[in-house]
C-alpha positions as CSV (number, residue, x, y, z in Angstrom):
1,M,-44.9,-103.5,116.3
2,N,-43.4,-103.1,112.8
3,I,-43.1,-99.9,110.9
4,G,-46.3,-100.4,109.0
5,I,-48.4,-100.6,112.1
6,A,-46.4,-97.7,113.7
7,S,-47.2,-95.7,110.5
8,E,-50.9,-96.4,110.9
9,K,-51.0,-95.6,114.6
10,S,-48.9,-92.4,114.3
11,G,-50.4,-91.1,111.1
12,L,-46.9,-90.7,109.6
13,P,-45.5,-92.3,106.5
14,S,-42.9,-95.0,107.0
15,K,-40.4,-92.8,105.1
16,T,-40.8,-90.0,107.7
17,I,-40.5,-92.5,110.6
18,R,-37.2,-93.8,109.1
19,Y,-36.0,-90.2,108.6
20,Y,-36.8,-89.4,112.3
21,E,-34.8,-92.5,113.2
22,D,-31.9,-91.5,110.9
23,I,-31.6,-88.0,112.6
24,G,-31.9,-89.4,116.1
25,L,-35.3,-88.3,117.1
26,L,-36.4,-91.9,117.6
27,R,-34.6,-95.1,118.5
28,P,-36.9,-98.1,118.2
29,A,-35.7,-101.4,119.5
30,R,-34.5,-104.0,117.0
31,T,-35.6,-107.6,116.9
32,D,-33.1,-110.5,116.6
33,N,-33.4,-110.4,112.8
34,G,-32.8,-106.6,112.7
35,Y,-36.3,-105.4,112.1
36,R,-37.5,-102.2,113.9
37,D,-39.8,-102.9,116.8
38,Y,-41.8,-99.9,117.8
39,S,-43.2,-99.6,121.3
40,V,-46.3,-97.7,122.6
41,A,-43.9,-95.0,123.8
42,D,-42.4,-94.7,120.3
43,I,-45.9,-94.2,118.9
44,H,-46.5,-91.4,121.5
45,R,-43.2,-89.8,120.5
46,L,-44.2,-90.1,116.8
47,R,-47.6,-88.5,117.4
48,F,-45.9,-85.8,119.4
49,L,-43.5,-85.1,116.5
50,Q,-46.4,-85.2,114.0
51,R,-48.4,-82.6,116.0
52,S,-45.3,-80.4,116.6
53,R,-44.4,-80.4,112.9
54,S,-48.0,-79.6,112.0
55,L,-47.7,-76.4,114.2
56,G,-44.7,-75.4,112.1
57,F,-41.9,-76.3,114.5
58,S,-38.6,-77.1,112.8
59,V,-36.9,-80.5,113.2
60,D,-34.4,-78.8,115.7
61,E,-37.3,-77.2,117.6
62,C,-39.0,-80.6,117.7
63,R,-35.8,-82.1,119.1
64,Q,-35.9,-79.6,121.9
65,L,-39.6,-80.1,122.6
66,L,-39.2,-83.8,122.5
67,S,-36.4,-83.6,125.0
68,L,-38.6,-81.5,127.3
69,Y,-41.6,-83.9,126.7
70,Q,-39.5,-86.8,127.8
71,D,-38.0,-85.0,130.9
72,K,-41.2,-85.0,133.0
73,E,-39.3,-84.4,136.3
74,D,-36.8,-81.7,135.5
75,R,-38.5,-79.7,132.7
76,E,-39.7,-76.2,133.2
77,S,-42.8,-75.0,131.4
78,A,-40.9,-71.7,130.9
79,D,-38.6,-73.5,128.5
80,V,-41.5,-74.9,126.5
81,K,-43.2,-71.6,126.5
82,S,-40.1,-69.8,125.3
83,I,-39.8,-72.2,122.3
84,A,-43.5,-71.7,121.5
85,E,-43.3,-67.9,121.9
86,A,-40.3,-67.8,119.5
87,K,-42.3,-69.8,116.9
88,L,-45.3,-67.5,117.4
89,Q,-43.1,-64.5,116.7
90,E,-41.7,-66.1,113.6
91,I,-45.3,-66.9,112.3
92,D,-46.4,-63.3,113.0
93,R,-43.4,-62.1,111.0
94,K,-44.2,-64.4,108.1
95,I,-47.8,-63.3,108.2
96,A,-46.8,-59.6,108.1
97,E,-44.5,-60.4,105.2
98,L,-47.3,-62.2,103.3
99,V,-49.7,-59.4,103.9
100,G,-47.2,-57.0,102.4
101,L,-46.6,-59.2,99.4
102,R,-50.3,-59.6,98.9
103,G,-50.8,-55.8,99.0
104,L,-48.1,-55.3,96.4
105,L,-49.3,-58.0,94.1
106,H,-52.9,-56.7,94.5
107,H,-51.8,-53.2,93.6
108,L,-49.9,-54.5,90.5
109,V,-52.9,-56.6,89.4
110,E,-55.2,-53.7,89.8
111,H,-52.9,-51.4,87.7
112,C,-52.4,-53.9,84.9
113,H,-54.8,-53.3,82.1
114,G,-54.7,-56.9,81.0
115,D,-55.3,-56.1,77.4
116,E,-53.5,-56.2,74.1
117,R,-51.1,-53.4,75.1
118,P,-47.5,-54.4,75.9
119,D,-47.0,-52.2,78.9
120,C,-47.5,-54.1,82.2
121,P,-46.7,-52.9,85.7
122,I,-46.3,-56.5,86.8
123,I,-43.6,-57.1,84.3
124,D,-42.0,-53.8,85.2
125,E,-41.9,-54.7,88.9
126,L,-40.5,-58.1,88.2
127,A,-37.8,-56.5,86.0
128,G,-36.9,-54.1,88.8
129,E,-38.2,-51.1,86.9
130,G,-40.4,-49.9,89.7
131,M,-44.0,-50.0,90.8
132,V,-46.9,-48.0,89.3
133,Q,-48.0,-45.3,91.8
């Protein structure tokens, strides 16, 4: 099937599919005239990549997961779990960071009068002049 149909079936834009090919995540067959010819297996790999990316896995992590996905005989679920656990720890770290940022910004907004006066704790914080206590 051509890239347009592969795009429809995988839910990925053609540009993304070409990018995955360029970086070696996918190697579709080529017809005699050089056009890409995607197989059903290629569509499965594209869907796998789409779902992996939607869970926040990086391209390199997707490469590892795709390799494990394709190695049905020798893969160990411990390897898959390890990658997923590392991603979960990264997400938890980012959430904690965002919660901290939200708290700081909330504090600054609460302490800014938002009136005609020039003094503003938000500007002071951005300028590195400290936070209002």
